[in-house]
PLY file of the C-alpha trace (Angstrom):
ply
format ascii 1.0
element vertex 112
property float x
property float y
property float z
element edge 111
property int vertex1
property int vertex2
end_header
0.16 0.08 0.00
1.21 3.42 -0.97
1.01 6.31 1.60
0.27 9.77 0.09
0.72 11.65 3.46
4.37 12.94 2.60
3.00 14.37 -0.65
0.08 15.95 1.23
2.06 17.44 3.82
4.63 18.94 1.29
1.64 20.27 -0.75
0.19 21.97 2.49
3.50 23.38 3.56
3.64 26.60 1.73
0.12 27.36 2.82
0.95 26.84 6.38
3.92 28.98 6.02
2.24 31.60 4.08
0.00 32.18 7.29
2.99 32.64 9.65
3.16 36.44 8.78
1.64 38.94 6.53
3.75 39.78 3.46
5.03 43.36 3.57
5.44 45.86 0.46
8.42 47.19 2.70
10.22 43.91 3.14
13.89 43.48 1.88
12.56 40.26 0.46
11.40 40.66 -3.28
9.11 37.67 -2.89
7.50 39.10 0.21
7.11 42.45 -1.53
5.67 40.78 -4.76
3.14 38.75 -2.51
2.19 42.01 -0.87
1.66 43.88 -4.00
-0.47 41.17 -5.41
-2.90 41.30 -2.16
-3.12 45.02 -2.46
-3.70 45.03 -6.20
-6.66 42.61 -5.46
-7.81 44.56 -2.60
-10.01 46.84 -4.52
-9.04 49.72 -2.32
-7.53 52.75 -3.98
-6.18 53.78 -0.33
-3.34 50.97 -0.97
-2.10 53.10 -4.12
0.35 55.23 -1.87
1.65 52.00 -0.32
2.52 50.48 -3.86
4.27 53.47 -5.08
7.65 52.83 -3.46
7.79 49.63 -5.39
7.86 51.40 -8.52
11.39 52.46 -7.64
12.66 48.98 -6.88
15.87 47.77 -8.45
14.19 44.56 -9.03
12.29 44.58 -12.35
9.69 41.76 -11.14
8.93 43.96 -8.37
8.47 46.89 -10.73
6.31 44.97 -12.96
4.04 43.64 -10.09
3.72 47.07 -8.88
2.52 48.17 -12.23
-0.06 45.54 -12.42
-1.37 46.21 -9.10
-1.85 49.78 -10.07
-3.64 49.05 -13.12
-5.95 46.57 -11.39
-6.64 49.09 -8.78
-7.15 52.18 -10.87
-7.31 51.09 -14.60
-4.18 53.16 -15.65
-0.57 53.32 -15.73
-0.30 57.09 -15.46
2.51 56.70 -18.04
4.49 54.39 -15.63
6.45 51.65 -17.72
8.38 49.08 -15.23
10.86 48.69 -18.10
11.50 52.36 -18.88
14.72 54.43 -17.95
15.12 55.43 -14.34
14.42 59.02 -15.38
11.21 58.08 -17.19
9.98 55.90 -14.48
10.64 58.98 -12.14
8.34 61.16 -14.18
5.58 58.93 -14.21
5.91 58.28 -10.42
5.44 61.95 -10.01
2.26 61.48 -11.90
1.25 58.97 -9.35
2.04 61.23 -6.59
-0.14 63.79 -8.06
-2.96 61.24 -8.80
-2.66 60.50 -4.88
-2.69 64.02 -3.71
-5.78 64.80 -6.17
-7.58 62.05 -4.39
-6.73 63.16 -0.94
-4.37 60.25 -0.30
-1.08 60.90 1.34
1.63 59.71 -1.20
5.02 58.33 0.27
7.31 61.04 1.24
10.51 59.67 -0.55
11.32 57.42 -3.24
0 1
1 2
2 3
3 4
4 5
5 6
6 7
7 8
8 9
9 10
10 11
11 12
12 13
13 14
14 15
15 16
16 17
17 18
18 19
19 20
20 21
21 22
22 23
23 24
24 25
25 26
26 27
27 28
28 29
29 30
30 31
31 32
32 33
33 34
34 35
35 36
36 37
37 38
38 39
39 40
40 41
41 42
42 43
43 44
44 45
45 46
46 47
47 48
48 49
49 50
50 51
51 52
52 53
53 54
54 55
55 56
56 57
57 58
58 59
59 60
60 61
61 62
62 63
63 64
64 65
65 66
66 67
67 68
68 69
69 70
70 71
71 72
72 73
73 74
74 75
75 76
76 77
77 78
78 79
79 80
80 81
81 82
82 83
83 84
84 85
85 86
86 87
87 88
88 89
89 90
90 91
91 92
92 93
93 94
94 95
95 96
96 97
97 98
98 99
99 100
100 101
101 102
102 103
103 104
104 105
105 106
106 107
107 108
108 109
109 110
110 111
């Protein structure tokens, strides 16, 4: 008789570990940041936009891409941001996001 318990335990381990702590968009770990961005993007709350903005300046292109997708999901726009653009072009678009936040009474992050 073949037992399937080791497989079941291995399959459930990521789910159990995921519950150990909430992912943070401020985490030093890119995977934690990416997970937090996914959660915020699916939240449906525009109030999460300021929390996403710092990730637009990340050195990690996957973090930037995920942040862009989260913003599109929440707002329906990129505000001219392109995760693969030059740092200068990204900075201009981030300024547009800061303005977007201020126009809606949301407090944008102080520094990028």
